[in-house]
C-alpha positions in Angstrom: -0.6 -7.9 9.6 2.5 -6.9 7.5 2.3 -4.4 4.7 2.5 -7.0 1.9 -0.4 -9.0 3.5 -2.4 -5.8 3.8 -1.6 -4.9 0.2 -2.4 -8.4 -1.1 -5.7 -8.3 0.7 -6.5 -4.8 -0.4 -5.5 -5.4 -4.0 -7.5 -8.6 -4.2 -10.1 -7.3 -6.7 -7.3 -6.1 -9.1 -5.3 -9.3 -8.6 -8.4 -11.6 -9.3 -9.2 -9.6 -12.4 -5.6 -9.7 -13.7 -4.9 -13.4 -12.9 -8.2 -14.7 -14.2 -7.7 -12.9 -17.6 -4.0 -13.9 -17.9 -4.9 -17.5 -17.1 -7.6 -17.5 -19.8 -5.1 -16.2 -22.3 -2.8 -19.2 -21.5 -5.7 -21.6 -21.9 -6.6 -20.0 -25.3 -3.1 -20.1 -26.8 -0.8 -23.1 -26.9 2.4 -21.0 -27.2 3.6 -17.5 -26.4 3.3 -16.0 -29.9 2.2 -12.7 -31.4 -1.5 -13.5 -31.0 -0.9 -14.3 -27.4 0.9 -10.9 -26.9 -1.8 -9.0 -28.6 -4.4 -10.6 -26.3 -2.2 -9.8 -23.2 -1.8 -6.2 -24.4 -5.6 -5.9 -24.6 -5.9 -7.2 -21.0 -3.4 -4.5 -19.8 -5.3 -1.8 -21.5 -8.7 -3.0 -20.1 -7.0 -3.1 -16.6 -6.7 0.8 -16.8 -2.9 0.7 -17.3 -3.5 2.9 -20.4 -2.8 2.3 -24.1 0.7 3.8 -24.4 2.0 2.2 -21.3 0.5 -1.2 -22.2 2.0 -1.1 -25.7 5.5 -0.2 -24.2 5.2 -3.1 -21.6 4.3 -5.6 -24.3 7.1 -4.4 -26.6 9.6 -4.9 -23.9 8.1 -8.3 -23.0 8.2 -9.3 -26.7 11.9 -8.6 -26.8 12.6 -10.5 -23.6 10.5 -13.5 -24.8 12.6 -13.7 -27.9 15.9 -13.2 -26.2 15.3 -15.4 -23.2 13.1 -17.9 -25.0 10.3 -17.6 -22.5 7.3 -19.9 -22.9 6.3 -21.0 -19.4 3.3 -19.2 -17.9 5.1 -18.4 -14.6 8.1 -17.1 -16.5 5.9 -14.8 -18.6 4.2 -13.5 -15.4 7.6 -13.0 -13.7 8.9 -11.0 -16.8 5.6 -9.0 -16.8 6.0 -8.1 -13.1 9.6 -7.0 -13.7 8.6 -4.7 -16.6 5.9 -3.1 -14.5 8.3 -2.7 -11.6 10.8 -0.9 -13.8 8.1 1.7 -14.5 7.1 2.1 -10.9 10.8 2.5 -9.7 11.1 6.0 -11.1 12.5 7.7 -8.1 13.0 7.8 -4.4 9.6 7.2 -2.6 10.6 8.5 0.8 9.5 12.0 2.0 12.3 14.6 2.0 11.7 16.5 5.2 15.2 17.2 6.5 14.8 20.8 7.5 13.0 22.1 10.6 10.4 23.0 9.8 9.5 21.2 6.6 6.2 21.5 4.7 3.9 19.1 2.9 1.3 20.6 0.7 -1.6 18.2 -0.1 -3.7 18.7 -3.2 -6.4 16.8 -5.0 -10.1 16.9 -6.0 -12.9 16.5 -3.5 -13.8 12.9 -2.5 -10.4 11.3 -3.2 -9.6 10.8 0.5 -7.3 13.8 0.9 -8.3 14.6 4.5 -8.0 11.0 5.5 -4.6 10.8 3.9 -3.4 13.9 5.8 -4.5 12.2 9.1 -2.7 9.0 8.2 0.5 10.8 7.1 0.4 13.0 10.3 0.1 9.8 12.3 3.1 8.2 10.6 5.2 11.3 11.2 4.1 11.5 14.9 5.1 7.8 15.3 8.5 8.8 13.9 8.8 11.3 16.7 7.9 14.4 14.6 5.9 17.3 16.0 3.2 18.1 13.4 1.0 21.1 12.7 -1.9 20.8 10.2 -3.3 23.8 8.4 -7.0 23.6 7.4 -6.7 25.8 4.3 -9.8 24.3 2.7 -11.9 27.2 4.0 -14.7 26.7 1.4 -16.3 23.8 3.2 -16.9 23.8 7.0 -17.3 20.0 6.9 -13.7 19.6 5.5 -12.3 21.6 8.5 -14.3 19.5 11.0 -13.2 16.2 9.4 -9.5 17.4 9.3 -9.7 18.4 13.0 -10.9 14.9 14.0 -8.0 13.2 12.0 -5.5 15.7 13.4 -6.6 15.0 17.0 -6.4 11.2 16.4 -2.8 11.7 15.0 -1.8 13.9 17.9 -1.2 16.9 15.7 -1.9 20.6 16.3 -4.4 22.2 13.9 -4.7 25.7 12.7 -8.1 26.7 11.4 -10.2 29.8 10.8 -13.9 30.5 10.1 -15.4 29.4 6.8 -14.7 31.6 3.8 -11.5 33.1 5.1 -8.6 33.5 2.5 -6.9 30.1 2.5 -3.5 31.8 2.0 -3.9 33.7 5.2 -4.6 30.4 7.1 -1.3 29.1 5.7 0.5 32.3 6.8 -0.8 31.9 10.3 0.0 28.2 10.3 3.7 28.9 9.4 4.0 31.3 12.3 2.4 28.8 14.7 4.7 26.0 13.4 7.7 28.1 14.2 6.3 29.2 17.6 5.7 25.5 18.6 9.1 24.5 17.2 7.3 21.9 15.1 9.0 19.6 12.6 6.5 19.4 9.8 3.6 21.6 8.6 1.0 19.7 6.6 -1.3 22.0 4.5 -4.7 20.9 3.3 -6.1 22.6 0.3 -9.6 22.9 -1.3 -10.7 20.1 -3.6 -9.7 21.7 -6.8 -11.2 20.6 -10.1 -9.0 21.4 -13.1 -11.8 23.5 -14.6 -12.2 25.7 -11.6 -9.7 28.4 -12.3 -10.3 30.4 -9.1 -9.4 27.4 -7.0 -6.2 26.8 -9.0 -5.4 30.5 -8.4 -5.9 29.9 -4.6 -3.4 27.1 -4.9 -0.9 29.4 -6.5 -1.4 32.0 -3.8 -0.8 29.3 -1.1 2.4 28.2 -2.8 3.7 31.8 -3.0 3.1 32.2 0.7 5.0 29.0 1.5 7.9 29.9 -0.9 8.2 33.4 0.6 7.9 32.5 4.3 9.8 29.1 4.1 12.3 29.6 1.3 14.9 27.2 2.7 12.5 24.6 4.0 12.2 21.2 2.4 8.8 21.0 0.5 6.8 18.0 -0.6 3.7 18.5 -2.8 1.6 15.4 -2.6 -1.3 14.8 -5.0 -4.0 12.4 -3.7 -5.6 10.2 -6.3 -8.6 7.9 -5.9 -7.6 4.5 -7.3 -11.2 3.6 -8.2 -11.4 6.4 -10.8 -9.3 4.6 -13.4 -8.3 6.6 -16.4 -9.8 9.8 -15.0 -7.0 9.8 -12.4 -4.4 10.2 -15.2 -6.1 13.4 -16.5 -6.2 14.7 -12.9 -2.5 14.3 -12.5 -1.8 16.1 -15.8 -4.0 19.0 -14.7 -2.4 19.4 -11.3 1.1 19.1 -12.8 0.4 22.3 -14.7 -0.3 24.2 -11.5 2.1 22.7 -8.9 5.4 21.0 -8.8 4.1 17.6 -7.7 6.8 15.6 -5.9 4.8 12.5 -5.1 1.4 10.7 -5.4 -0.8 9.2 -2.7 -3.1 6.5 -4.2 -6.1 5.8 -2.0 -9.0 3.3 -2.0 -7.1 0.5 -3.8 -8.8 -2.0 -1.5 -12.1 -1.4 -3.2 -11.3 -1.6 -6.9 -10.2 -3.8 -9.8 -8.6 -0.7 -11.4 -5.3 -0.8 -9.4 -3.4 -1.1 -12.7 -4.0 2.7 -13.2 -1.1 3.3 -10.8 1.3 1.9 -13.4 -0.2 4.2 -16.1 0.0 7.3 -13.9 3.7 6.8 -13.1 4.6 5.8 -16.7 3.0 8.9 -18.2 4.1 11.4 -15.5 7.3 10.1 -14.1 6.1 11.1 -10.6 6.7 8.5 -7.8 3.9 7.0 -5.7 5.0 7.8 -2.2 2.1 6.4 -0.2 -0.6 3.9 -0.8 -3.9 3.5 1.1 -5.2 0.0 1.6 -7.9 0.4 4.3 -9.9 2.7 6.6 -7.8 2.6 9.8 -5.4 5.4 10.7 -2.4 3.0 10.2 -3.7 1.7 6.8 -1.3 3.8 4.8 2.2 2.7 3.8 5.3 3.9 2.0 4.9 2.6 -1.6 7.0 -0.5 -2.5 7.0 -1.3 -6.3 8.1 -4.9 -5.9 5.3 -5.6 -3.4 2.8 -3.8 -5.5 3.3 -5.8 -8.7 3.4 -9.1 -6.7 0.1 -8.1 -5.1 -1.6 -7.7 -8.5 0.0 -10.5 -10.6 
């Protein structure tokens, strides 16, 4: 199954919700007028796109409808897709890992699918011929290390782990040394599931970043924030909190196959100007793909 088919299937709940509501608006209004646009704006807001982003999309759509004299339902949908795509096309979605070694720091709160995402990304890199080392720096939960080890083994990656409670920054220090010894291409660092109100965990994240910057000053670095697509507007506040602590280079949106709240991806990008780099649409190790804005908006409208 190709990515678009996977995405379409995975985003089915979001698509059904969008399409049904938009079709109902067309049934209720005989022409594309101000009342129609207000109703459409409300649908976008209710679909977790967010108030400000929804207002901006409708303002742009209003201008296009006047300028291009759009009245047909399919033409309105096409224009709406294009406005959403403009928001999502904020930057290059590829990983920048041109140095050897390079590093990917993965952050996010517990339960978002962080460990699973690391396994899937490691698997993609291994398929591209890269040698990968994974650092289990979430030393606060033994279960997290065990789960990461299972995923690393499935992806064919080496794992660096220590006993529970060890200083996470020291695990990262060891992992950098081992990455060099093994002449690996990429080090992926897992971190504890930090909630924005747990200051000591954010302090640990800063320590880890300092170790990476000191030991790998010339290496390419990606900082990926994993977001659970089912959490809707709460995901936007998570992004803002993590942005204050780390230079987030990209987002990984997971669990979009189980939610009608897929529109939140548009709100997150609009408000933070951070590109979505990967999207998770299933449970299997290869159910993670490089994000494609055009396919995404087609899959939801």
